[in-house]
C-alpha positions as CSV (number, residue, x, y, z in Angstrom):
1,M,60.9,138.3,47.6
2,N,62.3,139.3,51.3
3,K,59.3,137.1,52.8
4,L,60.6,134.4,50.6
5,T,64.3,134.4,51.4
6,I,64.2,134.1,55.3
7,P,62.3,131.2,55.9
8,F,63.9,129.6,52.4
9,I,67.6,130.6,54.5
10,C,66.6,129.3,57.8
11,V,65.1,125.6,55.7
12,L,68.6,125.8,53.7
13,C,70.4,126.1,57.1
14,S,68.6,123.6,59.2
15,S,68.8,120.7,56.6
16,L,72.7,121.6,55.9
17,T,73.0,121.6,59.6
18,L,71.3,118.2,59.6
19,I,73.4,116.3,56.7
20,Y,76.2,117.7,57.8
21,G,75.5,118.1,61.6
22,C,75.0,114.1,61.8
23,K,77.7,111.6,61.7
24,K,77.7,108.3,60.8
25,E,77.9,105.7,63.1
26,V,80.2,102.3,61.8
27,F,79.3,99.8,62.5
28,D,81.9,96.3,63.4
29,Y,80.5,92.7,62.7
30,T,82.2,89.3,64.3
31,I,81.2,86.2,62.3
32,T,81.8,83.7,64.9
33,E,82.1,80.3,63.1
34,V,81.4,77.1,65.1
35,A,83.4,74.1,64.0
36,F,81.1,71.2,65.0
37,P,82.9,67.8,65.3
38,T,82.7,64.6,63.4
39,S,81.6,61.0,64.4
40,D,84.5,60.2,63.1
41,E,85.5,62.4,65.9
42,I,83.3,61.7,68.5
43,D,83.5,58.6,68.1
44,A,87.8,58.8,68.5
45,V,87.4,60.2,72.4
46,D,86.1,58.4,75.5
47,C,84.0,61.3,77.0
48,P,82.9,63.7,73.8
49,E,81.4,65.8,76.2
50,F,85.1,67.4,77.2
51,M,86.2,65.4,73.4
52,L,89.7,64.3,75.4
53,N,90.1,61.1,76.7
54,I,90.5,59.5,79.9
55,G,93.5,60.1,81.3
56,D,94.0,63.4,80.0
57,V,94.5,66.8,81.2
58,C,91.3,69.1,82.2
59,A,90.3,72.0,83.9
60,V,88.1,72.3,87.2
61,F,88.2,75.8,89.1
62,D,91.0,77.1,86.9
63,Q,93.2,74.1,88.1
64,E,94.5,71.8,86.1
65,G,92.7,68.1,86.7
66,M,92.2,64.2,84.8
67,V,88.9,63.4,83.4
68,S,88.2,59.9,84.9
69,V,86.9,56.9,84.2
70,N,83.3,58.5,84.0
71,C,84.0,61.3,82.6
72,D,84.1,64.1,85.3
73,C,86.9,66.3,85.5
74,L,88.1,65.6,88.7
75,D,89.9,68.4,91.0
76,P,92.5,67.8,92.5
77,N,91.9,68.1,95.7
78,T,89.6,65.4,96.4
79,V,91.7,63.1,95.5
80,D,95.9,61.0,95.7
81,V,97.7,61.7,93.3
82,V,100.4,59.2,92.3
83,E,102.9,59.5,89.2
84,I,104.2,56.5,87.6
85,E,107.0,56.8,85.8
86,F,107.0,53.6,83.1
87,I,111.6,52.9,82.4
88,N,111.4,51.4,78.9
89,D,114.3,49.0,79.6
90,I,113.3,47.2,76.2
91,G,115.1,49.7,74.3
92,A,111.9,50.1,71.7
93,A,108.9,51.8,72.1
94,V,105.9,49.5,73.6
95,V,101.7,49.7,74.6
96,V,101.8,49.0,78.1
97,T,98.1,48.2,79.7
98,V,97.9,49.6,83.0
99,E,96.0,48.2,86.2
100,T,96.5,49.1,90.4
101,T,94.2,48.2,93.1
102,P,92.5,50.5,94.2
103,S,91.1,50.6,90.9
104,F,92.0,54.1,89.5
105,L,89.9,56.7,89.3
106,A,91.2,58.8,86.3
107,G,94.3,57.7,84.2
108,K,95.8,56.2,80.8
109,T,94.6,52.4,80.9
110,Y,97.3,52.5,77.7
111,V,100.2,54.1,77.5
112,E,102.5,54.2,74.6
113,V,106.1,53.7,76.2
114,P,109.0,55.6,73.9
115,V,112.3,54.3,74.9
116,E,113.4,57.1,77.0
117,G,110.2,56.5,79.2
118,I,107.6,58.5,80.5
119,T,105.8,59.8,83.7
120,L,102.6,60.2,84.2
121,P,99.3,60.7,86.9
122,Y,97.1,58.8,88.4
123,Y,94.2,59.9,90.3
124,L,93.5,57.4,93.2
125,P,90.7,57.4,96.3
126,L,91.3,59.5,98.6
127,G,93.1,58.3,101.6
128,T,94.8,55.6,99.6
129,E,96.8,54.2,101.6
130,S,99.1,51.4,99.6
131,L,99.0,51.2,95.9
132,S,99.5,48.0,93.8
133,V,100.4,48.6,89.9
134,E,100.6,46.2,87.4
135,A,101.7,46.6,83.8
136,F,101.1,44.0,81.0
137,F,102.5,44.5,77.4
138,A,103.3,42.3,74.7
139,C,106.9,40.5,74.2
140,A,108.2,38.7,70.9
141,D,109.3,35.6,72.6
142,L,106.8,35.3,75.3
143,G,103.5,36.8,74.3
144,V,102.3,38.6,77.5
145,A,104.7,39.8,79.3
146,S,104.1,41.9,83.5
147,Q,105.5,43.6,85.7
148,S,104.5,44.7,88.8
149,A,105.0,47.0,91.7
150,D,103.8,47.4,95.6
151,S,103.5,50.2,98.0
152,T,102.4,51.3,101.2
153,I,102.2,54.5,102.9
154,A,100.4,55.6,106.0
155,P,98.0,58.3,105.7
156,S,98.1,58.6,102.2
157,V,100.0,57.7,98.6
158,D,99.0,61.3,97.6
159,G,102.3,63.0,95.9
160,M,104.3,59.6,95.6
161,L,106.7,58.5,92.9
162,V,106.2,54.4,91.5
163,E,108.6,53.4,89.3
164,L,107.9,50.6,87.0
165,H,110.2,48.9,84.7
166,V,109.2,47.4,81.1
167,D,111.6,44.9,80.5
168,C,111.0,41.3,78.8
169,P,112.6,38.6,81.0
């Protein structure tokens, strides 16, 4: 009987070591859900690849850039940036259509100017020396009115602030 007891005890000890000596691994499962935009959301933006509109802020090389008319995210170091301050003299919010000469590379074409006004950046080709800004908007008695502002600064208009008054004559 001793011959069976020693192997049995060895097998029992080995089994107990395996059963209680092993630690159970715990795995964390991560579920990632991707929310795809609806076709209505895609149709509502100018640049579906960014889900942004032309003139919206985007990120390029960890810097703040702007979405161009070609749906590129422009690096602010490769363009001249001009800020246009829309001063609302009408006394009510108004939608303004903006045109520049030379044409801007990125910036909002249609701007809703609140009563308190708004300042927005516009990206122009590098080395732009002169700028003409024209704003078109609706006036109750006149129909479509326009205001313009012209500036010339050599060697570049980069960093310039242009004030544009929105007012019905």
